[in-house]
Structure formats: structure tokens, C-alpha cells
Backbone as CSV, one residue per row, in Angstrom:
resi,resn,N_x,N_y,N_z,CA_x,CA_y,CA_z,C_x,C_y,C_z
1,MET,129.139,140.461,155.465,128.829,139.579,156.313,128.117,139.788,157.494
2,LYS,127.972,140.960,157.928,126.407,141.299,158.473,125.451,140.268,158.293
3,LYS,124.453,140.877,157.054,123.850,140.008,156.552,123.783,138.698,156.325
4,PHE,125.158,137.810,156.413,125.637,136.076,156.795,125.521,135.637,158.264
5,PHE,125.544,136.891,159.436,125.414,136.698,160.550,124.177,136.760,161.085
6,ILE,123.098,137.893,160.511,122.070,137.668,160.912,121.209,135.889,160.193
7,LEU,121.303,135.901,159.005,121.155,134.613,158.480,121.482,133.568,159.625
8,PHE,122.689,133.362,160.070,123.354,132.454,161.047,122.313,132.427,162.453
9,ALA,122.232,133.732,162.688,121.800,133.796,164.189,120.175,133.459,163.882
10,ALA,119.264,133.513,162.935,118.300,132.935,162.648,118.413,131.532,163.226
11,ALA,118.889,130.948,161.903,119.466,129.700,162.279,119.261,128.519,163.680
12,ALA,120.317,129.660,164.312,120.640,129.221,165.360,119.273,129.063,166.703
13,LEU,119.359,130.257,166.164,117.559,130.212,167.103,116.580,129.354,167.191
14,MET,116.461,128.777,165.759,115.464,127.853,165.196,115.906,126.344,166.147
15,LEU,117.424,126.320,166.129,117.681,125.040,165.873,117.847,124.642,167.711
16,CYS,117.599,125.976,168.150,118.193,125.708,169.924,116.558,125.513,170.715
17,ALA,115.718,125.774,169.606,114.442,126.156,170.467,113.623,124.579,171.419
18,CYS,113.399,124.693,172.505,113.244,123.610,173.025,112.357,122.884,172.551
19,GLY,112.448,121.849,172.857,111.498,120.480,172.408,110.282,120.697,172.988
20,THR,109.407,119.744,172.384,107.694,119.752,172.892,108.112,118.907,174.458
21,ASP,107.204,119.347,175.066,107.216,118.991,176.348,106.139,117.144,176.607
22,ALA,106.152,116.370,177.308,105.572,115.606,177.396,104.197,115.891,177.156
23,ALA,103.430,115.268,177.151,101.522,115.298,177.206,101.328,115.302,178.037
24,SER,100.723,116.133,178.924,99.811,116.030,180.219,98.900,115.488,179.750
25,THR,98.652,114.539,181.552,97.890,113.508,181.347,96.906,114.279,182.440
26,SER,96.986,115.058,182.576,95.763,115.782,183.489,94.097,116.194,182.891
27,GLU,93.016,116.700,183.386,92.042,116.887,182.753,91.955,118.045,181.747
28,PRO,91.702,118.973,181.193,91.348,119.855,180.164,91.372,120.730,181.189
29,PRO,91.914,122.410,180.971,90.961,123.262,181.938,89.765,123.548,181.552
30,ASP,89.107,124.437,182.011,87.850,124.536,182.098,87.579,126.214,181.213
31,GLN,87.046,125.696,180.161,87.134,127.184,179.155,86.240,128.408,179.623
32,LYS,85.275,128.116,180.380,84.708,128.561,181.138,85.395,129.635,181.666
33,THR,86.036,128.787,182.544,87.130,129.254,184.007,88.213,130.750,183.639
34,GLU,88.818,130.232,182.575,89.450,131.107,181.021,89.251,132.047,181.166
35,LEU,87.445,132.339,180.547,87.291,133.649,179.828,86.760,133.951,181.149
36,GLU,85.818,133.538,181.973,85.837,134.458,182.840,87.177,135.608,183.430
37,ALA,88.589,134.819,183.427,89.241,135.804,183.936,89.724,136.740,183.077
38,TYR,89.663,136.367,181.836,89.713,137.624,180.759,88.624,138.292,180.816
39,THR,87.333,137.678,180.749,86.336,138.785,180.975,86.603,140.184,182.452
40,ALA,87.009,139.750,183.823,87.127,140.262,184.688,88.664,141.891,184.486
41,PHE,89.494,140.784,183.523,90.532,142.168,182.936,89.926,143.076,181.874
42,LEU,89.417,142.521,180.783,89.054,143.453,180.059,87.178,144.673,180.601
43,ASN,86.534,144.153,181.535,85.806,144.979,182.126,86.470,145.751,183.565
44,GLY,87.899,145.614,183.170,88.185,146.597,184.444,88.860,145.609,186.545
45,SER,87.929,144.499,186.431,87.903,144.240,187.912,89.013,143.349,188.107
46,GLY,89.211,142.690,187.221,90.909,142.258,187.593,92.066,142.499,186.726
47,GLU,93.263,141.810,187.177,94.049,142.410,186.473,95.458,141.679,186.366
48,ALA,96.313,142.530,185.196,96.903,140.903,184.165,98.318,141.545,185.025
49,PHE,99.516,140.555,184.163,100.382,140.515,185.355,101.584,140.515,183.687
50,LEU,102.288,141.963,183.581,102.999,142.399,182.128,104.234,141.743,182.482
51,SER,105.005,141.318,181.063,106.411,140.871,180.766,107.493,141.729,181.538
52,ASN,107.215,143.070,181.999,108.171,143.706,182.636,107.915,143.445,184.334
53,GLY,107.141,143.131,184.603,106.638,142.218,186.467,105.881,143.260,186.933
54,GLY,105.240,144.558,186.217,104.294,145.205,186.168,103.113,144.628,186.366
55,THR,102.299,144.925,186.720,100.618,144.996,186.767,100.084,145.945,186.261
56,CYS,98.645,145.340,185.402,97.927,146.200,184.859,96.116,146.100,185.356
57,ARG,95.535,146.974,185.006,93.959,146.742,184.807,93.383,147.213,184.148
58,ASP,94.014,147.372,182.438,92.955,147.383,181.266,93.903,147.346,180.467
59,ILE,93.234,147.638,179.387,94.814,147.600,177.866,95.222,148.999,177.635
60,TYR,94.636,149.839,178.152,95.407,151.012,177.991,96.963,151.280,178.348
61,HIS,97.299,150.111,179.426,98.464,150.020,180.096,99.274,149.233,179.173
62,VAL,98.855,148.094,178.613,98.924,147.361,178.231,99.807,147.749,176.904
63,LEU,99.181,148.604,175.913,99.291,149.320,175.096,100.229,150.667,175.131
64,TYR,100.645,151.381,176.676,101.178,152.635,176.899,100.425,153.594,175.972
65,HIS,99.035,153.566,176.136,98.446,154.552,175.437,98.490,155.809,175.905
66,THR,98.823,156.799,174.780,98.578,158.226,174.939,97.036,158.819,174.471
67,GLU,97.091,160.000,174.315,96.103,160.440,174.211,95.894,160.655,172.560
68,ASP,97.150,161.158,172.191,96.685,161.182,171.085,96.763,160.185,170.142
69,MET,96.851,159.100,170.563,96.601,157.943,169.785,95.376,157.593,169.817
70,PRO,94.468,157.197,168.191,93.164,156.857,167.670,92.728,155.778,167.982
71,TRP,93.283,154.771,169.270,92.704,153.658,169.536,91.960,153.035,169.462
72,GLU,91.190,151.768,169.221,89.570,151.421,169.305,90.044,149.815,169.260
73,LEU,88.580,149.229,170.180,89.005,147.785,170.573,88.384,147.209,169.231
74,THR,88.514,146.726,168.243,88.143,146.168,167.052,87.469,144.676,167.106
75,ARG,88.479,144.031,167.390,87.771,142.600,167.248,88.694,141.569,168.322
76,TYR,87.953,140.269,168.280,88.207,139.493,169.475,87.847,138.035,168.934
77,CYS,89.025,137.318,169.441,89.041,135.955,169.197,89.654,135.091,170.388
78,SER,89.281,133.678,170.198,90.070,133.182,171.427,90.263,131.573,171.057
79,LEU,91.395,131.944,171.216,92.292,130.035,170.367,93.286,129.571,171.059
80,ASP,94.042,128.246,171.214,94.870,127.928,171.907,96.207,128.443,170.985
81,LEU,96.948,129.394,171.508,98.160,129.868,170.890,99.564,129.295,170.987
82,ASP,99.664,128.858,171.959,100.632,127.948,172.295,100.731,126.397,172.865
83,GLY,99.673,125.732,171.928,99.393,124.316,171.938,99.505,123.702,173.744
84,ASP,98.546,124.853,174.648,98.877,123.712,175.953,97.751,123.694,176.745
85,GLY,96.664,123.247,175.487,95.008,123.340,176.041,94.530,124.187,176.772
86,THR,95.571,125.280,176.835,94.430,126.566,177.453,93.976,127.604,176.839
87,ASN,93.026,128.388,175.855,92.745,128.793,175.415,93.633,130.570,175.720
88,GLU,94.001,131.299,174.706,94.644,132.589,175.141,93.279,133.267,174.297
89,ALA,93.507,134.636,174.759,92.422,135.496,174.272,93.328,136.893,173.302
90,VAL,92.812,137.172,172.067,93.541,137.603,171.593,92.705,139.286,170.939
91,VAL,92.858,140.373,171.487,92.230,141.513,170.739,92.927,142.298,170.196
92,GLU,91.997,142.606,168.854,92.790,143.679,167.570,92.117,145.120,167.752
93,VAL,93.519,145.665,168.116,93.159,147.151,168.702,93.800,148.055,167.477
94,LEU,93.322,148.628,167.096,93.600,149.969,166.278,94.584,150.790,166.871
95,THR,95.669,151.007,166.656,96.483,151.910,167.354,96.606,153.589,166.395
96,ASN,96.664,153.310,165.560,96.986,154.459,164.629,96.261,154.252,163.083
97,ASP,95.576,155.704,162.647,94.940,155.067,161.229,95.733,155.978,159.831
98,TRP,96.809,156.184,160.623,97.730,156.822,159.363,98.925,156.022,158.485
99,ASP,99.317,155.078,159.182,100.464,153.905,158.745,99.594,152.854,158.693
100,ASP,99.584,151.853,157.510,98.654,150.932,157.378,99.343,149.613,157.779
101,THR,101.186,150.301,157.617,102.063,148.505,158.288,101.952,148.741,159.583
102,TYR,101.806,149.637,160.347,101.875,149.320,162.072,100.212,149.756,162.625
103,LYS,99.189,149.601,161.455,97.699,150.062,161.876,97.544,149.478,163.332
104,TYR,97.575,148.186,163.415,96.934,147.225,164.113,98.135,146.187,165.641
105,THR,97.203,146.677,166.320,98.154,145.816,167.690,97.559,144.583,167.894
106,TYR,98.195,143.788,168.498,97.240,142.307,169.149,97.936,142.437,170.533
107,VAL,96.795,142.650,171.543,96.792,141.842,172.639,96.785,140.185,172.948
108,VAL,97.501,139.894,173.801,97.438,138.259,173.878,97.213,138.165,175.211
109,LEU,96.158,137.926,176.112,95.940,137.440,177.098,96.088,135.695,177.286
110,HIS,97.052,135.170,178.363,97.273,134.012,178.696,96.862,134.007,180.307
111,ASN,96.495,132.653,180.967,95.758,132.571,181.960,96.473,131.116,182.577
112,GLU,97.205,131.012,183.438,98.320,130.421,184.057,98.253,130.882,185.064
113,ASP,97.927,129.273,186.240,97.938,129.331,187.386,97.307,130.623,188.103
114,GLY,96.337,130.610,187.634,95.510,131.593,188.608,95.730,133.262,187.987
115,LYS,96.628,133.237,187.221,96.955,134.417,186.584,96.668,134.849,185.215
116,VAL,96.376,135.901,185.164,96.303,136.699,184.133,97.682,136.881,183.010
117,TYR,97.897,137.301,182.234,99.291,137.588,181.716,98.730,138.546,180.447
118,ALA,99.455,139.432,179.956,99.119,140.483,179.261,100.232,141.097,178.299
119,GLU,99.751,140.789,177.060,101.392,141.036,176.375,101.048,141.655,174.693
120,ASP,101.724,142.823,174.541,101.656,143.378,173.022,102.206,142.697,171.929
121,PHE,101.629,142.436,170.856,102.073,142.014,169.665,101.803,143.000,168.497
122,SER,102.995,143.701,167.714,102.483,144.816,166.472,102.056,143.812,165.325
123,SER,101.378,144.660,164.927,100.814,143.604,163.069,101.498,143.409,162.364
124,VAL,103.024,144.250,162.236,103.814,143.815,161.752,104.964,141.947,161.743
125,ALA,104.747,142.182,163.726,105.522,141.160,163.587,104.169,139.738,164.116
126,PHE,103.036,140.038,164.184,102.231,139.188,164.367,100.791,139.455,163.953
127,HIS,101.047,139.057,162.546,99.700,139.003,161.496,98.969,137.824,160.841
128,ASP,97.798,137.398,160.132,97.854,136.584,159.404,97.454,135.076,160.423
129,LEU,96.808,135.716,161.430,96.818,134.742,162.691,96.095,133.495,161.954
130,LYS,96.334,132.202,162.300,95.847,130.697,161.833,95.185,130.255,163.338
131,ALA,93.896,129.553,162.907,93.195,128.609,164.279,94.564,127.787,165.228
132,ASP,95.271,127.155,164.307,96.271,126.607,164.944,97.114,127.289,166.053
133,GLY,97.604,128.532,165.574,98.195,129.647,166.407,98.979,129.490,165.989
134,SER,99.746,129.206,164.613,100.981,130.291,163.943,100.187,131.397,163.467
135,TYR,101.290,131.605,163.018,101.170,133.619,162.489,102.170,133.671,161.386
136,ARG,102.082,135.026,160.540,102.917,135.509,159.774,103.843,136.487,160.191
137,PHE,105.335,136.932,160.289,105.699,138.131,160.573,106.424,138.546,159.327
138,THR,106.905,139.824,159.684,107.555,140.751,158.497,108.274,141.594,159.377
139,VAL,109.847,141.452,159.313,110.928,142.250,159.739,110.706,143.589,158.627
140,PRO,110.873,144.643,158.827,110.607,146.057,158.567,111.835,146.124,158.328
141,GLY,112.128,146.883,156.717,113.478,147.781,156.266,113.457,147.180,155.152
142,ALA,114.378,147.711,154.354,114.886,147.814,153.128,114.989,146.036,152.233
143,TYR,115.267,144.978,153.129,115.069,144.123,152.118,114.051,143.039,152.650
144,THR,114.610,142.123,151.951,113.316,140.922,152.436,113.645,140.521,153.672
145,HIS,112.542,140.315,154.421,112.613,139.496,156.133,111.403,138.864,155.897
146,TYR,111.029,137.704,155.816,109.427,137.349,156.022,109.380,136.130,156.758
147,GLY,108.281,135.154,157.254,108.048,133.744,157.444,106.800,134.061,157.969
148,TYR,107.088,132.292,158.927,105.800,132.212,159.640,106.609,131.758,161.375
149,GLY,105.340,131.818,162.201,106.248,131.094,163.750,105.385,130.795,164.495
150,ARG,105.568,130.434,165.804,104.987,129.816,166.685,104.751,130.365,168.345
151,LYS,104.623,130.548,168.320,104.884,131.427,169.876,104.729,130.024,171.847
152,GLN,105.609,130.803,172.379,105.252,129.819,172.919,105.650,130.391,174.720
153,PHE,104.282,129.881,175.653,104.615,131.176,176.869,105.576,130.167,177.812
154,LYS,106.755,130.853,178.288,107.630,130.622,179.538,107.754,131.610,180.480
155,ASN,107.564,131.090,181.740,108.627,131.638,182.848,107.726,133.249,182.898
156,GLY,106.224,133.452,182.494,105.730,134.532,182.535,106.393,135.167,181.568
157,GLU,106.224,135.050,180.503,106.301,135.570,178.852,106.798,134.903,178.005
158,TRP,106.495,135.582,176.480,106.375,135.032,175.418,107.249,135.131,174.916
159,HIS,107.830,133.642,174.435,108.787,133.526,173.699,108.333,132.991,172.097
160,TYR,109.225,133.305,170.590,108.800,132.885,169.545,109.665,131.789,168.793
161,THR,109.041,130.850,167.881,110.039,130.491,166.962,109.728,130.978,165.381
162,PHE,111.261,130.719,164.486,110.479,131.483,163.388,110.650,129.809,162.628
163,VAL,109.501,129.182,162.580,109.095,128.176,161.858,109.927,128.117,160.180
164,ALA,109.150,128.790,159.612,109.651,129.182,158.321,110.701,130.862,157.958
165,GLU,111.080,130.712,157.284,111.500,132.179,157.093,112.444,132.278,155.830
166,CYS,112.094,133.454,154.828,112.617,133.889,154.248,113.624,135.081,154.219
167,CYS,114.894,135.422,153.784,115.656,136.524,154.097,116.608,136.717,152.819
168,THR,116.792,137.897,152.714,118.021,138.642,151.729,119.147,138.296,152.661
169,ILE,120.265,138.160,151.750,121.704,137.849,152.126,122.379,138.516,151.030
170,PHE,123.535,138.501,150.987,124.804,139.399,150.196,125.951,138.415,150.216
171,ALA,126.739,138.845,149.097,128.228,138.395,149.146,128.927,139.112,150.090
172,PRO,129.992,138.991,150.643,131.253,139.978,151.124,131.374,140.958,150.856
173,ASP,130.594,141.005,149.382,131.277,142.621,148.489,129.730,143.516,149.033
174,TYR,129.386,142.915,149.225,128.036,144.041,149.721,127.545,144.155,148.136
175,ASN,127.638,143.792,147.178,127.422,144.115,146.227,125.640,143.968,145.863
176,PRO,124.334,144.887,145.267,123.157,144.478,145.361,123.158,143.739,144.288
177,ASP,123.896,143.486,142.883,123.827,142.566,142.085,123.653,140.436,142.641
178,THR,124.453,140.761,143.303,124.713,139.750,144.291,123.409,138.869,145.268
179,GLU,122.480,140.008,145.466,121.393,139.529,146.328,121.038,138.539,146.100
180,THR,120.601,137.608,147.281,119.695,136.239,147.276,119.038,136.043,147.971
181,LEU,118.340,135.075,147.867,117.171,134.995,148.812,117.562,133.142,149.164
182,ALA,117.527,133.633,150.895,117.687,132.323,151.552,116.550,131.839,151.891
183,TYR,116.027,130.182,152.614,115.201,129.698,152.986,115.567,128.682,153.825
184,ILE,114.560,128.912,155.150,114.737,128.311,156.363,112.901,127.182,156.526
185,ILE,113.191,126.367,156.306,112.114,125.495,157.107,112.136,124.208,158.272
186,ASP,111.883,124.551,159.935,112.010,123.805,160.608,113.433,123.542,161.079
187,GLY,114.001,124.627,160.845,116.129,125.317,161.412,116.752,124.112,160.247
188,LYS,116.314,124.046,159.033,116.600,123.073,158.110,116.602,124.149,156.547
189,ALA,117.968,124.409,155.570,117.830,125.329,154.432,116.744,124.290,153.342
190,ALA,116.660,125.211,152.968,115.115,124.961,152.448,115.254,125.813,150.643
191,ASP,114.875,125.184,149.488,114.704,125.768,148.234,113.438,127.327,148.241
192,ALA,113.623,127.977,147.194,112.345,128.417,146.854,111.241,127.576,146.532
193,ASP,110.623,126.640,145.665,110.110,125.424,145.893,109.242,124.951,147.223
194,ALA,110.045,124.599,148.090,110.210,123.958,149.148,109.231,125.261,149.827
195,PHE,109.991,126.233,149.751,108.869,127.213,150.974,107.722,127.763,150.121
196,ALA,107.426,127.852,149.232,105.732,128.090,148.609,105.585,127.040,148.858
197,ALA,105.330,126.225,149.091,104.201,124.963,149.325,104.075,125.248,150.841
198,TYR,105.358,125.784,151.229,104.833,125.881,152.989,104.087,126.974,152.678
199,GLU,103.964,127.857,152.369,103.532,129.485,152.654,101.953,129.146,151.735
200,SER,101.683,127.679,150.644,100.037,127.815,150.189,99.699,126.932,151.384
201,GLN,100.145,125.988,152.062,99.721,125.157,153.231,99.342,125.938,154.360
202,GLN,100.361,126.856,154.348,99.835,128.157,155.534,98.598,128.876,155.481
203,LYS,98.780,129.081,154.132,97.169,130.180,154.135,96.539,129.606,153.748
204,ALA,96.144,127.988,153.655,94.562,126.921,153.293,94.344,127.177,154.894
205,LYS,95.275,126.976,155.698,94.938,126.646,157.116,93.814,127.879,157.591
206,PRO,92.630,127.199,158.424,91.599,128.208,158.676,91.784,129.088,159.378
207,ASP,90.804,130.403,159.631,91.668,131.739,160.300,90.293,131.052,161.598
208,PRO,91.442,131.794,162.739,90.294,131.803,163.928,88.866,132.591,163.585
209,VAL,88.372,132.164,164.451,86.672,133.361,164.643,86.906,134.451,164.960
210,TRP,86.635,135.234,164.847,86.785,136.857,164.883,85.619,136.868,165.758
211,TYR,84.984,137.795,166.354,84.026,138.645,166.910,84.505,139.920,166.991
212,ASP,83.183,141.106,166.754,83.210,142.291,166.619,83.187,142.623,168.529
213,SER,83.163,141.865,169.156,82.713,142.653,170.754,82.964,141.188,171.320
214,TRP,83.695,141.494,172.582,83.739,140.517,173.409,82.585,140.099,174.292
215,GLU,81.133,140.347,174.378,80.537,139.923,174.138,80.204,138.694,173.357
216,ALA,79.684,138.634,171.956,79.551,138.207,171.471,80.389,136.708,171.667
217,LEU,81.577,137.010,171.857,82.356,136.229,171.490,81.801,135.031,173.294
218,LEU,81.461,135.639,174.398,81.343,134.955,175.256,79.955,134.561,174.683
219,ALA,79.268,134.847,174.526,77.829,134.560,173.694,78.050,133.112,172.712
220,ALA,78.786,133.010,172.087,79.142,131.919,171.202,79.623,131.082,172.212
221,GLN,80.121,130.954,172.997,80.807,129.826,173.951,79.312,129.218,174.737
222,GLU,78.075,129.633,174.923,77.101,129.303,175.851,76.404,128.402,174.923
């Protein structure tokens, strides 16, 4: 029954996702201002707020970095991750070189009401990022559980919605021979063909433009 509860809980999360807010009629934010705020944090002259209520002035503290972690900032991109009209900055960080599953962590910077917020996501929970802000997630473990999601920034922290999901379910006797896969798209049950079609559409979406340095990203905006 545990697996059924996992499936039902996932469906409930999607069904309970908040509806889209009414479109704003205000002028779009000045993208240069957003990038300047992110630059201040990345060069150590500005602070960022964390979801735990604290603040920090560098990515070391966002990642809870320790000296034995061979971390390196590898790529940068800027895109509207949550569809609010304001671009976030995404920094790809090499956080270990011994486990390909958890090799990278992504630090997302969000600017709201004059404040920069920073949050980190593992490459398992946040990978194959697309230019429209959608991404692929994988739940580690012995059973199949993966899909595609979107993020939304609310009340000082990031929330996620599983838009499309594939996961393993079992009959009550837990017999491995009765293992089946369940598919959910936009909160509704789907079949394997519909999920495969969704995956094809997702993979065909353009990737964000990544840069090897923050300076190169800034130069491209000029």
C-alpha cells in the first residue's frame, strides 16, 4: 500500500497546485538591474537571502561548502525560470568528482523587491533544464520515479510542481511480478504513449544559453 500512497500523494500535490496569477499590466523589469544584483552577490559585494531565513555573501555558504569538496563554478545562464517576467541566474557547480549521479549542483538566484534569494538544487532533482524553465527530475532509489517539473517562487522560497511523472506501483502483495508503471500528466492519469509523446516534446525544447563565465554572460547582454 505504501507505493499506492506515494502515487496518490504525488497526484494530490499536482492537483492542489495554485492556479496562474492574473497577468501583470506593469512594465517588464529592467533586466540589466537584475543582472547587476546577481553580479553584486557573485563578486561578494551583495548579500542573498536563504530559505532558512539566513543571509550569505557567496556561493560557498549556499552550498554549505567544506574544504574536502572539490567544487568549481562551471557554467552560467540567465532565464525566466518561473514565468514571472524576471530572469533568474542559474550557476552550475561541480560539487564532487566521484559520483556522476550527484556530480553537479545548481544554485538559482532570484531577485524580488530589491532582494536576491539563493537556493541550491542537486542535479538529480533539477537537470536537463530548458529555456522555458521546465526541467527533468529523478527520484533516486530502486524503483522508477522520474518526470518533468516547473518551479515557482513564493514567500521567499521555491516551490515545485510535477507536471509529468512516471513512477512504479505494486499490487498489495508487493510481488515484483506485479510491478507496473503509472503515468500522470498535468494531474491526470495518462498512458505510456501519451507520456512518451510528452517526453519527445520536452526533449525538443530549446536549451538555455550557457556561458563558461559570468563575465561572458554579461558581455552577451550588451
